[in-house]
VEXVO-537805 format. One record per residue (C-alpha): residue number from 1; residue in one letter; chain; x negated, y, z. Coordinates in steps of 0.1 Angstrom, whole numbers, plus 5000, padded with zeros to 4 digits. Layout:
@i NUM aa A ch A xx X yy Y zz Z $
...
This chain:
@i 1 aa M ch A xx 7018 yy 5657 zz 2100 $
@i 2 aa T ch A xx 7033 yy 5687 zz 2089 $
@i 3 aa F ch A xx 7038 yy 5719 zz 2109 $
@i 4 aa F ch A xx 7078 yy 5710 zz 2115 $
@i 5 aa D ch A xx 7068 yy 5678 zz 2126 $
@i 6 aa N ch A xx 7041 yy 5690 zz 2153 $
@i 7 aa I ch A xx 7072 yy 5712 zz 2168 $
@i 8 aa S ch A xx 7095 yy 5682 zz 2170 $
@i 9 aa D ch A xx 7071 yy 5662 zz 2186 $
@i 10 aa F ch A xx 7061 yy 5690 zz 2209 $
@i 11 aa F ch A xx 7097 yy 5695 zz 2216 $
@i 12 aa S ch A xx 7103 yy 5656 zz 2225 $
@i 13 aa K ch A xx 7075 yy 5657 zz 2252 $
@i 14 aa L ch A xx 7094 yy 5688 zz 2273 $
@i 15 aa P ch A xx 7112 yy 5665 zz 2295 $
@i 16 aa S ch A xx 7082 yy 5645 zz 2306 $
@i 17 aa I ch A xx 7060 yy 5680 zz 2312 $
@i 18 aa K ch A xx 7058 yy 5688 zz 2352 $
@i 19 aa F ch A xx 7062 yy 5724 zz 2360 $
@i 20 aa G ch A xx 7046 yy 5739 zz 2389 $
@i 21 aa V ch A xx 7040 yy 5768 zz 2410 $
@i 22 aa A ch A xx 7010 yy 5774 zz 2389 $
@i 23 aa D ch A xx 7027 yy 5770 zz 2358 $
@i 24 aa F ch A xx 7055 yy 5797 zz 2368 $
@i 25 aa L ch A xx 7023 yy 5820 zz 2377 $
@i 26 aa D ch A xx 7010 yy 5816 zz 2345 $
@i 27 aa I ch A xx 7041 yy 5819 zz 2328 $
@i 28 aa C ch A xx 7045 yy 5854 zz 2347 $
@i 29 aa L ch A xx 7014 yy 5866 zz 2340 $
@i 30 aa V ch A xx 7010 yy 5862 zz 2299 $
@i 31 aa S ch A xx 7046 yy 5877 zz 2302 $
@i 32 aa F ch A xx 7033 yy 5910 zz 2322 $
@i 33 aa I ch A xx 7004 yy 5912 zz 2300 $
@i 34 aa I ch A xx 7025 yy 5906 zz 2265 $
@i 35 aa Y ch A xx 7051 yy 5936 zz 2280 $
@i 36 aa H ch A xx 7024 yy 5962 zz 2290 $
@i 37 aa G ch A xx 7007 yy 5955 zz 2254 $
@i 38 aa I ch A xx 7042 yy 5964 zz 2238 $
@i 39 aa K ch A xx 7044 yy 5992 zz 2259 $
@i 40 aa L ch A xx 7009 yy 6003 zz 2254 $
@i 41 aa I ch A xx 7015 yy 6001 zz 2215 $
@i 42 aa R ch A xx 7050 yy 6011 zz 2210 $
@i 43 aa E ch A xx 7055 yy 6041 zz 2188 $
@i 44 aa T ch A xx 7017 yy 6039 zz 2178 $
@i 45 aa R ch A xx 6996 yy 6037 zz 2147 $
@i 46 aa A ch A xx 6986 yy 5999 zz 2163 $
@i 47 aa M ch A xx 7024 yy 5990 zz 2161 $
@i 48 aa Q ch A xx 7022 yy 5989 zz 2123 $
@i 49 aa L ch A xx 6991 yy 5965 zz 2127 $
@i 50 aa V ch A xx 7008 yy 5944 zz 2147 $
@i 51 aa K ch A xx 7036 yy 5943 zz 2120 $
@i 52 aa G ch A xx 7011 yy 5934 zz 2095 $
@i 53 aa L ch A xx 6993 yy 5908 zz 2115 $
@i 54 aa L ch A xx 7027 yy 5890 zz 2118 $
@i 55 aa L ch A xx 7035 yy 5891 zz 2084 $
@i 56 aa L ch A xx 6999 yy 5875 zz 2077 $
@i 57 aa G ch A xx 7011 yy 5848 zz 2104 $
@i 58 aa I ch A xx 7042 yy 5843 zz 2084 $
@i 59 aa A ch A xx 7023 yy 5844 zz 2054 $
@i 60 aa Y ch A xx 7000 yy 5813 zz 2068 $
@i 61 aa L ch A xx 7030 yy 5793 zz 2080 $
@i 62 aa A ch A xx 7042 yy 5793 zz 2043 $
@i 63 aa V ch A xx 7008 yy 5785 zz 2028 $
@i 64 aa Y ch A xx 7004 yy 5760 zz 2053 $
@i 65 aa Q ch A xx 7037 yy 5744 zz 2048 $
@i 66 aa F ch A xx 7034 yy 5741 zz 2008 $
@i 67 aa Q ch A xx 7000 yy 5729 zz 2012 $
@i 68 aa M ch A xx 6983 yy 5756 zz 1989 $
@i 69 aa Q ch A xx 6946 yy 5744 zz 1998 $
@i 70 aa S ch A xx 6928 yy 5777 zz 1989 $
@i 71 aa S ch A xx 6953 yy 5802 zz 2003 $
@i 72 aa A ch A xx 6952 yy 5782 zz 2034 $
@i 73 aa Y ch A xx 6912 yy 5785 zz 2036 $
@i 74 aa I ch A xx 6912 yy 5818 zz 2034 $
@i 75 aa F ch A xx 6939 yy 5825 zz 2062 $
@i 76 aa R ch A xx 6920 yy 5798 zz 2083 $
@i 77 aa L ch A xx 6889 yy 5821 zz 2080 $
@i 78 aa V ch A xx 6909 yy 5852 zz 2090 $
@i 79 aa F ch A xx 6924 yy 5839 zz 2117 $
@i 80 aa Q ch A xx 6893 yy 5818 zz 2131 $
@i 81 aa N ch A xx 6880 yy 5853 zz 2136 $
@i 82 aa V ch A xx 6913 yy 5871 zz 2150 $
@i 83 aa F ch A xx 6902 yy 5880 zz 2182 $
@i 84 aa I ch A xx 6869 yy 5901 zz 2166 $
@i 85 aa V ch A xx 6892 yy 5913 zz 2143 $
@i 86 aa L ch A xx 6921 yy 5926 zz 2171 $
@i 87 aa I ch A xx 6892 yy 5943 zz 2191 $
@i 88 aa I ch A xx 6882 yy 5962 zz 2157 $
@i 89 aa L ch A xx 6917 yy 5975 zz 2150 $
@i 90 aa F ch A xx 6927 yy 5981 zz 2186 $
@i 91 aa Q ch A xx 6894 yy 5994 zz 2202 $
@i 92 aa Q ch A xx 6909 yy 6025 zz 2209 $
@i 93 aa E ch A xx 6940 yy 6011 zz 2230 $
@i 94 aa I ch A xx 6920 yy 5981 zz 2247 $
@i 95 aa R ch A xx 6898 yy 6013 zz 2260 $
@i 96 aa Q ch A xx 6930 yy 6030 zz 2272 $
@i 97 aa V ch A xx 6939 yy 5998 zz 2289 $
@i 98 aa I ch A xx 6905 yy 5994 zz 2307 $
@i 99 aa E ch A xx 6905 yy 6030 zz 2317 $
@i 100 aa K ch A xx 6938 yy 6028 zz 2336 $
@i 101 aa V ch A xx 6930 yy 5995 zz 2352 $
@i 102 aa G ch A xx 6895 yy 6011 zz 2364 $
@i 103 aa K ch A xx 6912 yy 6044 zz 2378 $
@i 104 aa S ch A xx 6950 yy 6030 zz 2391 $
@i 105 aa K ch A xx 6931 yy 6013 zz 2417 $
@i 106 aa F ch A xx 6917 yy 6045 zz 2435 $
@i 107 aa S ch A xx 6942 yy 6069 zz 2423 $
@i 108 aa A ch A xx 6965 yy 6070 zz 2456 $
@i 109 aa I ch A xx 6934 yy 6073 zz 2477 $
@i 110 aa S ch A xx 6922 yy 6100 zz 2459 $
@i 111 aa A ch A xx 6955 yy 6117 zz 2455 $
@i 112 aa F ch A xx 6958 yy 6110 zz 2492 $
@i 113 aa I ch A xx 6923 yy 6131 zz 2499 $
@i 114 aa R ch A xx 6930 yy 6157 zz 2475 $
@i 115 aa G ch A xx 6964 yy 6161 zz 2489 $
@i 116 aa G ch A xx 6952 yy 6176 zz 2523 $
@i 117 aa N ch A xx 6926 yy 6199 zz 2504 $
@i 118 aa N ch A xx 6945 yy 6232 zz 2508 $
@i 119 aa E ch A xx 6917 yy 6254 zz 2496 $
@i 120 aa L ch A xx 6911 yy 6233 zz 2461 $
@i 121 aa D ch A xx 6951 yy 6235 zz 2458 $
@i 122 aa S ch A xx 6948 yy 6274 zz 2462 $
@i 123 aa V ch A xx 6920 yy 6275 zz 2435 $
@i 124 aa V ch A xx 6939 yy 6256 zz 2413 $
@i 125 aa N ch A xx 6968 yy 6277 zz 2416 $
@i 126 aa E ch A xx 6946 yy 6310 zz 2413 $
@i 127 aa S ch A xx 6930 yy 6296 zz 2381 $
@i 128 aa V ch A xx 6964 yy 6282 zz 2366 $
@i 129 aa I ch A xx 6981 yy 6315 zz 2369 $
@i 130 aa E ch A xx 6951 yy 6332 zz 2353 $
@i 131 aa I ch A xx 6951 yy 6313 zz 2325 $
@i 132 aa A ch A xx 6987 yy 6316 zz 2317 $
@i 133 aa K ch A xx 6984 yy 6352 zz 2316 $
@i 134 aa A ch A xx 6953 yy 6350 zz 2293 $
@i 135 aa V ch A xx 6968 yy 6326 zz 2271 $
@i 136 aa Q ch A xx 6998 yy 6351 zz 2266 $
@i 137 aa R ch A xx 6979 yy 6377 zz 2260 $
@i 138 aa M ch A xx 6957 yy 6359 zz 2235 $
@i 139 aa S ch A xx 6990 yy 6348 zz 2219 $
@i 140 aa D ch A xx 7002 yy 6386 zz 2215 $
@i 141 aa S ch A xx 6970 yy 6395 zz 2198 $
@i 142 aa K ch A xx 6968 yy 6361 zz 2179 $
@i 143 aa T ch A xx 6936 yy 6351 zz 2190 $
@i 144 aa G ch A xx 6929 yy 6315 zz 2185 $
@i 145 aa S ch A xx 6919 yy 6293 zz 2217 $
@i 146 aa L ch A xx 6916 yy 6257 zz 2230 $
@i 147 aa I ch A xx 6915 yy 6250 zz 2266 $
@i 148 aa V ch A xx 6909 yy 6214 zz 2279 $
@i 149 aa F ch A xx 6922 yy 6205 zz 2317 $
@i 150 aa E ch A xx 6905 yy 6177 zz 2328 $
@i 151 aa K ch A xx 6924 yy 6150 zz 2350 $
@i 152 aa E ch A xx 6912 yy 6118 zz 2367 $
@i 153 aa M ch A xx 6887 yy 6107 zz 2335 $
@i 154 aa H ch A xx 6856 yy 6128 zz 2334 $
@i 155 aa L ch A xx 6847 yy 6142 zz 2297 $
@i 156 aa G ch A xx 6810 yy 6140 zz 2298 $
@i 157 aa D ch A xx 6806 yy 6131 zz 2261 $
@i 158 aa V ch A xx 6824 yy 6169 zz 2253 $
@i 159 aa I ch A xx 6813 yy 6185 zz 2281 $
@i 160 aa N ch A xx 6776 yy 6181 zz 2267 $
@i 161 aa T ch A xx 6782 yy 6196 zz 2232 $
@i 162 aa G ch A xx 6792 yy 6230 zz 2247 $
@i 163 aa T ch A xx 6776 yy 6254 zz 2271 $
@i 164 aa P ch A xx 6777 yy 6255 zz 2306 $
@i 165 aa V ch A xx 6793 yy 6281 zz 2326 $
@i 166 aa D ch A xx 6806 yy 6269 zz 2361 $
@i 167 aa A ch A xx 6827 yy 6299 zz 2367 $
@i 168 aa K ch A xx 6856 yy 6312 zz 2385 $
@i 169 aa V ch A xx 6890 yy 6311 zz 2361 $
@i 170 aa T ch A xx 6898 yy 6351 zz 2353 $
@i 171 aa H ch A xx 6921 yy 6356 zz 2325 $
@i 172 aa E ch A xx 6890 yy 6385 zz 2314 $
@i 173 aa L ch A xx 6865 yy 6356 zz 2315 $
@i 174 aa I ch A xx 6887 yy 6335 zz 2293 $
@i 175 aa G ch A xx 6897 yy 6366 zz 2270 $
@i 176 aa N ch A xx 6861 yy 6374 zz 2261 $
@i 177 aa I ch A xx 6853 yy 6335 zz 2256 $
@i 178 aa F ch A xx 6877 yy 6333 zz 2229 $
@i 179 aa F ch A xx 6876 yy 6370 zz 2213 $
@i 180 aa P ch A xx 6868 yy 6369 zz 2180 $
@i 181 aa N ch A xx 6835 yy 6365 zz 2168 $
@i 182 aa S ch A xx 6819 yy 6358 zz 2202 $
@i 183 aa P ch A xx 6795 yy 6332 zz 2205 $
@i 184 aa L ch A xx 6817 yy 6306 zz 2220 $
@i 185 aa H ch A xx 6852 yy 6313 zz 2202 $
@i 186 aa D ch A xx 6855 yy 6282 zz 2178 $
@i 187 aa G ch A xx 6849 yy 6257 zz 2204 $
@i 188 aa A ch A xx 6869 yy 6243 zz 2236 $
@i 189 aa A ch A xx 6868 yy 6256 zz 2272 $
@i 190 aa V ch A xx 6871 yy 6227 zz 2297 $
@i 191 aa I ch A xx 6887 yy 6234 zz 2333 $
@i 192 aa R ch A xx 6876 yy 6212 zz 2363 $
@i 193 aa D ch A xx 6895 yy 6216 zz 2396 $
@i 194 aa G ch A xx 6903 yy 6255 zz 2385 $
@i 195 aa R ch A xx 6869 yy 6262 zz 2375 $
@i 196 aa L ch A xx 6860 yy 6269 zz 2345 $
@i 197 aa L ch A xx 6833 yy 6242 zz 2338 $
@i 198 aa C ch A xx 6817 yy 6250 zz 2302 $
@i 199 aa A ch A xx 6827 yy 6266 zz 2270 $
@i 200 aa G ch A xx 6823 yy 6261 zz 2234 $
@i 201 aa C ch A xx 6827 yy 6221 zz 2237 $
@i 202 aa V ch A xx 6833 yy 6203 zz 2203 $
@i 203 aa L ch A xx 6867 yy 6179 zz 2206 $
@i 204 aa P ch A xx 6871 yy 6147 zz 2187 $
@i 205 aa L ch A xx 6896 yy 6152 zz 2157 $
@i 206 aa T ch A xx 6931 yy 6132 zz 2158 $
@i 207 aa K ch A xx 6928 yy 6102 zz 2134 $
@i 208 aa S ch A xx 6966 yy 6101 zz 2130 $
@i 209 aa D ch A xx 6980 yy 6103 zz 2095 $
@i 210 aa D ch A xx 7017 yy 6118 zz 2109 $
@i 211 aa I ch A xx 7003 yy 6153 zz 2115 $
@i 212 aa S ch A xx 7024 yy 6183 zz 2100 $
@i 213 aa S ch A xx 6999 yy 6197 zz 2072 $
@i 214 aa D ch A xx 7008 yy 6232 zz 2091 $
@i 215 aa L ch A xx 6985 yy 6223 zz 2117 $
@i 216 aa G ch A xx 6948 yy 6234 zz 2118 $
@i 217 aa T ch A xx 6917 yy 6220 zz 2131 $
@i 218 aa R ch A xx 6921 yy 6236 zz 2168 $
@i 219 aa H ch A xx 6958 yy 6220 zz 2170 $
@i 220 aa R ch A xx 6940 yy 6184 zz 2155 $
@i 221 aa A ch A xx 6912 yy 6186 zz 2179 $
@i 222 aa A ch A xx 6942 yy 6189 zz 2209 $
@i 223 aa I ch A xx 6954 yy 6160 zz 2198 $
@i 224 aa G ch A xx 6925 yy 6143 zz 2194 $
@i 225 aa M ch A xx 6915 yy 6151 zz 2227 $
@i 226 aa S ch A xx 6950 yy 6143 zz 2243 $
@i 227 aa E ch A xx 6947 yy 6107 zz 2226 $
@i 228 aa T ch A xx 6910 yy 6093 zz 2240 $
@i 229 aa A ch A xx 6915 yy 6107 zz 2276 $
@i 230 aa D ch A xx 6942 yy 6119 zz 2303 $
@i 231 aa A ch A xx 6936 yy 6152 zz 2293 $
@i 232 aa L ch A xx 6958 yy 6181 zz 2290 $
@i 233 aa V ch A xx 6949 yy 6207 zz 2260 $
@i 234 aa V ch A xx 6965 yy 6242 zz 2254 $
@i 235 aa V ch A xx 6963 yy 6256 zz 2220 $
@i 236 aa T ch A xx 6970 yy 6291 zz 2206 $
@i 237 aa S ch A xx 6973 yy 6297 zz 2168 $
@i 238 aa E ch A xx 6953 yy 6328 zz 2149 $
@i 239 aa E ch A xx 6979 yy 6326 zz 2129 $
@i 240 aa T ch A xx 7012 yy 6328 zz 2143 $
@i 241 aa G ch A xx 7002 yy 6333 zz 2179 $
@i 242 aa T ch A xx 7022 yy 6304 zz 2191 $
@i 243 aa I ch A xx 7012 yy 6285 zz 2225 $
@i 244 aa S ch A xx 7013 yy 6247 zz 2223 $
@i 245 aa V ch A xx 7006 yy 6218 zz 2248 $
@i 246 aa A ch A xx 6987 yy 6184 zz 2238 $
@i 247 aa L ch A xx 6993 yy 6157 zz 2260 $
@i 248 aa K ch A xx 6988 yy 6116 zz 2252 $
@i 249 aa G ch A xx 6986 yy 6125 zz 2218 $
@i 250 aa T ch A xx 7018 yy 6144 zz 2216 $
@i 251 aa L ch A xx 7021 yy 6179 zz 2208 $
@i 252 aa T ch A xx 7049 yy 6203 zz 2217 $
@i 253 aa R ch A xx 7049 yy 6240 zz 2208 $
@i 254 aa G ch A xx 7067 yy 6279 zz 2218 $
@i 255 aa Y ch A xx 7056 yy 6280 zz 2250 $
@i 256 aa T ch A xx 7060 yy 6314 zz 2269 $
@i 257 aa E ch A xx 7036 yy 6323 zz 2300 $
@i 258 aa A ch A xx 7062 yy 6311 zz 2324 $
@i 259 aa E ch A xx 7067 yy 6278 zz 2307 $
@i 260 aa L ch A xx 7032 yy 6273 zz 2304 $
@i 261 aa R ch A xx 7028 yy 6281 zz 2340 $
@i 262 aa E ch A xx 7050 yy 6259 zz 2353 $
@i 263 aa V ch A xx 7038 yy 6226 zz 2330 $
@i 264 aa L ch A xx 7001 yy 6234 zz 2344 $
@i 265 aa L ch A xx 7008 yy 6236 zz 2378 $
@i 266 aa D ch A xx 7031 yy 6200 zz 2375 $
@i 267 aa Y ch A xx 6997 yy 6187 zz 2357 $
@i 268 aa M ch A xx 6975 yy 6202 zz 2382 $
@i 269 aa I ch A xx 6991 yy 6188 zz 2409 $
@i 270 aa D ch A xx 6984 yy 6155 zz 2401 $
@i 271 aa T ch A xx 7024 yy 6145 zz 2384 $
@i 272 aa A ch A xx 7021 yy 6117 zz 2364 $
@i 273 aa P ch A xx 7021 yy 6122 zz 2327 $
@i 274 aa E ch A xx 7047 yy 6098 zz 2321 $
@i 275 aa K ch A xx 7069 yy 6121 zz 2349 $
@i 276 aa L ch A xx 7062 yy 6151 zz 2330 $
@i 277 aa L ch A xx 7075 yy 6134 zz 2297 $
@i 278 aa A ch A xx 7104 yy 6123 zz 2315 $
@i 279 aa D ch A xx 7115 yy 6157 zz 2328 $
@i 280 aa K ch A xx 7121 yy 6172 zz 2293 $
@i 281 aa E ch A xx 7154 yy 6190 zz 2304 $
@i 282 aa S ch A xx 7137 yy 6206 zz 2336 $
@i 283 aa I ch A xx 7110 yy 6218 zz 2315 $
@i 284 aa K ch A xx 7119 yy 6239 zz 2287 $
@i 285 aa K ch A xx 7103 yy 6223 zz 2248 $
@i 286 aa L ch A xx 7081 yy 6198 zz 2273 $
@i 287 aa F ch A xx 7069 yy 6168 zz 2250 $
@i 288 aa N ch A xx 7097 yy 6165 zz 2225 $
@i 289 aa G ch A xx 7072 yy 6157 zz 2199 $
@i 290 aa W ch A xx 7058 yy 6180 zz 2172 $
@i 291 aa K ch A xx 7074 yy 6162 zz 2140 $
@i 292 aa K ch A xx 7082 yy 6178 zz 2106 $
């Protein structure tokens, strides 16, 4: 029986198939998974991989239809292990999904608890003001810097690569850390709950091929960090003094002290990244994408 005969046989049996509540829920669940899967990989490198797999599927159907035995055998070997292949290809995207599921259940509770902590809000506000001031001064002097703002996902692996500080944030302290030729100036500083947790940290570099050749290691590290976690990363260029922000794998440039302060305050008071990405009109130059 050919492939098209199988399809005809399937549709001929449709009238006799009983459709119940469980079937409806099953379809809804599968649709939900597919929708969010497409939403997750849209406009990412994973979308290109999906297109490649679809082309392979079409080629397999053609090979099967024309009964090309050798080619069909090779395709069967590939598709028999398709789940392992998918896990290898989409390991980063799968990790992001699991992390989102793990934190979404408690995000509302944690936001409610933090919402009543006026002392923490005050510390965060003061740290944002100090950091924005320090970043502007480093921009004026063309001093390179890399500052990571931790969100829900704790960055234990990154923190372990740096030197513990755990100090109150001041613009003088930030300036000293990134002062040229200082021991920690080449690494990244990590901010948690308004405090400078550590400095001199090593960040993962982005693996994207769509990055402008003008961007150096700091900017690639900022994008890489924002791809693997829900952190926001601020960068100043030592070549041009330009202030940039990386979030969810997107880098935007050309911030002033006031614009940076507004973005950081919105981020630190639990504004969702999707909300930040949507407010392109209210916050100048916010996450339009860095494309050349």
